[in-house]
C-alpha positions as a Python dict, from the first residue, in 0.01 Angstrom:
ca = {
    (1, 'X'): (0, 0, 0),
    (2, 'X'): (-101, 72, 360),
    (3, 'X'): (-62, -296, 441),
    (4, 'X'): (300, -298, 327),
    (5, 'X'): (369, 24, 516),
    (6, 'X'): (249, -126, 846),
    (7, 'X'): (476, -428, 804),
    (8, 'X'): (771, -209, 707),
    (9, 'X'): (714, 19, 1007),
    (10, 'X'): (723, -278, 1245),
    (11, 'X'): (1043, -405, 1083),
    (12, 'X'): (1198, -56, 1089),
    (13, 'X'): (1122, -7, 1460),
    (14, 'X'): (1280, -345, 1538),
    (15, 'X'): (1591, -253, 1340),
    (16, 'X'): (1628, 95, 1492),
    (17, 'X'): (1575, -16, 1853),
    (18, 'X'): (1801, -319, 1810),
    (19, 'X'): (2089, -115, 1666),
    (20, 'X'): (2051, 136, 1947),
    (21, 'X'): (2085, -158, 2187),
    (22, 'X'): (2389, -296, 2004),
    (23, 'X'): (2571, 33, 2060),
    (24, 'X'): (2437, 136, 2402),
    (25, 'X'): (2462, -125, 2678),
    (26, 'X'): (2280, 98, 2928),
    (27, 'X'): (1986, 128, 2687),
    (28, 'X'): (1994, -248, 2630),
    (29, 'X'): (1993, -327, 3003),
    (30, 'X'): (1717, -75, 3074),
    (31, 'X'): (1472, -224, 2824),
    (32, 'X'): (1555, -597, 2813),
    (33, 'X'): (1332, -860, 2971),
    (34, 'X'): (1458, -916, 3326),
    (35, 'X'): (1250, -1104, 3580),
    (36, 'X'): (1389, -924, 3885),
    (37, 'X'): (1323, -580, 3737),
    (38, 'X'): (977, -672, 3609),
    (39, 'X'): (873, -809, 3947),
    (40, 'X'): (1007, -488, 4104),
    (41, 'X'): (758, -289, 3895),
    (42, 'X'): (921, -232, 3555),
    (43, 'X'): (651, -408, 3352),
    (44, 'X'): (731, -198, 3045),
    (45, 'X'): (1022, -439, 2983),
    (46, 'X'): (769, -706, 2883),
    (47, 'X'): (696, -495, 2575),
    (48, 'X'): (1022, -315, 2501),
    (49, 'X'): (1236, -631, 2516),
    (50, 'X'): (1058, -758, 2203),
    (51, 'X'): (1229, -486, 1998),
    (52, 'X'): (1582, -571, 2114),
    (53, 'X'): (1798, -849, 1967),
    (54, 'X'): (2113, -1032, 2067),
    (55, 'X'): (2306, -952, 1747),
    (56, 'X'): (2262, -877, 1377),
    (57, 'X'): (2202, -1242, 1288),
    (58, 'X'): (1927, -1275, 1551),
    (59, 'X'): (1764, -956, 1422),
    (60, 'X'): (1795, -1058, 1057),
    (61, 'X'): (1650, -1404, 1116),
    (62, 'X'): (1343, -1264, 1294),
    (63, 'X'): (1281, -984, 1045),
    (64, 'X'): (1331, -1204, 737),
    (65, 'X'): (1093, -1461, 885),
    (66, 'X'): (838, -1188, 953),
    (67, 'X'): (880, -1048, 603),
    (68, 'X'): (810, -1388, 445),
    (69, 'X'): (513, -1492, 660),
    (70, 'X'): (332, -1163, 735),
    (71, 'X'): (189, -1109, 382),
    (72, 'X'): (-21, -1428, 408),
    (73, 'X'): (-175, -1311, 737),
    (74, 'X'): (-242, -966, 593),
    (75, 'X'): (-393, -1115, 277),
    (76, 'X'): (-630, -1353, 455),
    (77, 'X'): (-725, -1147, 762),
    (78, 'X'): (-641, -785, 687),
    (79, 'X'): (-396, -540, 837),
    (80, 'X'): (-581, -486, 1166),
    (81, 'X'): (-592, -857, 1240),
    (82, 'X'): (-223, -882, 1145),
    (83, 'X'): (-144, -613, 1403),
    (84, 'X'): (-362, -793, 1658),
    (85, 'X'): (-183, -1123, 1601),
    (86, 'X'): (162, -958, 1613),
    (87, 'X'): (113, -762, 1934),
    (88, 'X'): (-112, -1023, 2094),
    (89, 'X'): (163, -1278, 2037),
    (90, 'X'): (426, -1036, 2169),
    (91, 'X'): (235, -986, 2495),
    (92, 'X'): (152, -1356, 2527),
    (93, 'X'): (516, -1446, 2477),
    (94, 'X'): (621, -1214, 2758),
    (95, 'X'): (348, -1337, 2992),
    (96, 'X'): (441, -1697, 2915),
    (97, 'X'): (807, -1622, 2988),
    (98, 'X'): (719, -1445, 3313),
    (99, 'X'): (516, -1748, 3423),
    (100, 'X'): (783, -2005, 3338),
    (101, 'X'): (1071, -1808, 3493),
    (102, 'X'): (885, -1622, 3769),
    (103, 'X'): (1119, -1749, 4042),
    (104, 'X'): (1442, -1699, 3846),
    (105, 'X'): (1509, -1335, 3929),
    (106, 'X'): (1826, -1325, 3716),
    (107, 'X'): (1655, -1448, 3397),
    (108, 'X'): (1705, -1215, 3100),
    (109, 'X'): (1579, -1238, 2742),
    (110, 'X'): (1524, -1028, 2431),
    (111, 'X'): (1386, -1067, 2082),
    (112, 'X'): (1076, -1034, 1864),
    (113, 'X'): (1054, -1410, 1833),
    (114, 'X'): (730, -1443, 2030),
    (115, 'X'): (550, -1200, 1801),
    (116, 'X'): (711, -1346, 1489),
    (117, 'X'): (623, -1705, 1575),
    (118, 'X'): (264, -1596, 1631),
    (119, 'X'): (261, -1461, 1274),
    (120, 'X'): (428, -1782, 1148),
    (121, 'X'): (162, -2001, 1309),
    (122, 'X'): (-117, -1780, 1176),
    (123, 'X'): (23, -1788, 822),
    (124, 'X'): (70, -2166, 830),
    (125, 'X'): (-293, -2219, 928),
    (126, 'X'): (-401, -2035, 614),
    (127, 'X'): (-138, -2164, 373),
    (128, 'X'): (48, -2468, 513),
    (129, 'X'): (192, -2580, 179),
    (130, 'X'): (363, -2253, 95),
    (131, 'X'): (737, -2291, 52),
    (132, 'X'): (992, -2098, 254),
    (133, 'X'): (1333, -2079, 90),
    (134, 'X'): (1589, -2161, 356),
    (135, 'X'): (1913, -1970, 290),
    (136, 'X'): (1725, -1835, -16),
    (137, 'X'): (1783, -2163, -199),
    (138, 'X'): (1639, -2469, -21),
    (139, 'X'): (1257, -2485, -38),
    (140, 'X'): (1081, -2630, 266),
    (141, 'X'): (706, -2634, 344),
    (142, 'X'): (615, -2357, 587),
    (143, 'X'): (457, -2597, 837),
    (144, 'X'): (785, -2792, 861),
    (145, 'X'): (966, -2467, 935),
    (146, 'X'): (712, -2363, 1199),
    (147, 'X'): (715, -2694, 1384),
    (148, 'X'): (1093, -2721, 1358),
    (149, 'X'): (1130, -2370, 1496),
    (150, 'X'): (932, -2460, 1807),
    (151, 'X'): (1119, -2787, 1855),
    (152, 'X'): (1444, -2588, 1838),
    (153, 'X'): (1293, -2356, 2097),
    (154, 'X'): (1243, -2648, 2335),
    (155, 'X'): (1613, -2729, 2292),
    (156, 'X'): (1704, -2364, 2360),
    (157, 'X'): (1488, -2358, 2673),
    (158, 'X'): (1658, -2668, 2806),
    (159, 'X'): (2012, -2565, 2710),
    (160, 'X'): (1983, -2211, 2853),
    (161, 'X'): (2306, -2116, 2680),
    (162, 'X'): (2207, -1788, 2516),
    (163, 'X'): (2011, -1469, 2583),
    (164, 'X'): (1735, -1541, 2332),
    (165, 'X'): (1377, -1560, 2463),
    (166, 'X'): (1300, -1917, 2356),
    (167, 'X'): (1017, -1947, 2609),
    (168, 'X'): (840, -1656, 2441),
    (169, 'X'): (820, -1858, 2120),
    (170, 'X'): (556, -2079, 2275),
    (171, 'X'): (348, -1800, 2418),
    (172, 'X'): (359, -1633, 2078),
    (173, 'X'): (272, -1954, 1894),
    (174, 'X'): (-25, -2019, 2121),
    (175, 'X'): (-153, -1662, 2078),
    (176, 'X'): (-112, -1665, 1701),
    (177, 'X'): (-280, -2005, 1685),
    (178, 'X'): (-577, -1912, 1907),
    (179, 'X'): (-633, -1558, 1772),
    (180, 'X'): (-634, -1689, 1417),
    (181, 'X'): (-876, -1971, 1493),
    (182, 'X'): (-1100, -1731, 1684),
    (183, 'X'): (-1112, -1495, 1386),
    (184, 'X'): (-1132, -1768, 1121),
    (185, 'X'): (-1298, -2070, 1289),
    (186, 'X'): (-1367, -2228, 950),
    (187, 'X'): (-1001, -2332, 949),
    (188, 'X'): (-1085, -2597, 1210),
    (189, 'X'): (-1278, -2778, 936),
    (190, 'X'): (-1083, -2678, 625),
    (191, 'X'): (-737, -2735, 778),
    (192, 'X'): (-819, -2993, 1046),
    (193, 'X'): (-495, -3190, 1008),
    (194, 'X'): (-280, -2877, 1027),
    (195, 'X'): (-475, -2747, 1329),
    (196, 'X'): (-395, -3073, 1511),
    (197, 'X'): (-35, -3093, 1386),
    (198, 'X'): (54, -2740, 1496),
    (199, 'X'): (-77, -2815, 1845),
    (200, 'X'): (176, -3100, 1889),
    (201, 'X'): (486, -2890, 1985),
    (202, 'X'): (274, -2685, 2227),
    (203, 'X'): (142, -3001, 2394),
    (204, 'X'): (496, -3144, 2406),
    (205, 'X'): (615, -2832, 2588),
    (206, 'X'): (356, -2872, 2860),
    (207, 'X'): (436, -3241, 2899),
    (208, 'X'): (804, -3156, 2946),
    (209, 'X'): (720, -2878, 3189),
    (210, 'X'): (492, -3097, 3399),
    (211, 'X'): (754, -3373, 3408),
    (212, 'X'): (1021, -3126, 3526),
    (213, 'X'): (1238, -3164, 3215),
    (214, 'X'): (1256, -2794, 3129),
}
C-alpha cells in the first residue's frame, strides 16, 4: 500500500503544480527551467521545472507513462530505489539540459519527462517484453516505446519548436539506466541484449552532438 501511495503522491504533486502553472503565468515563469535565470543563481528552477507542464496533454502523457512503468521498478527494486531513480533522473535531466544549452541564455523548458524516462528505462531493463497499450488499445513492447520515445526526443531537440524539455529525456534515460544497473548488476548478464539496445539512442545523441547536428 505504501508503494502505491508514494507513486500517487508524485503524480498528485505534478498535477497540482502543473495546474497552478496553467492558471498563473507569473508562477509558471518563476519556476520554469530558464538558462539565464539559473546561471544568475536561481538553481531551484532545475528542480521545480520538472513539476510544470506545457498543457494538459503533456501532463497526461507523462503521468500515464509513469503510472504504467513505475510499478515494475517498485516491484523489482523497492520503493526507495524507485524514488532514487525518479529524482536522480530528474536532476540528471536538468544537469544534462544545462550542459547542452549553457550558452543559450533564452532557453526555457518544463516537464517531468527526464524523471519519467529514467523510470521507463529502469522498467524496461527488468521487463523488456511487457506490453504498453498505446491509446489504450494498440499493444507495443515496452522497449520499442522507450527507444522510440528517445528517438522522438532527438527530433524535438533538433526542431526546437516547442517548450518541452527534450534534452532532459536523455539525462533522465542515462540516470535511470546507470542507477538501475548499479543496483542490479546481474541485468548486464541476464538482459545483455537489452542493455546494449537501450544504449543505442544515447550513443546516437552524442554522435549527433559531436558532429554539430543538434
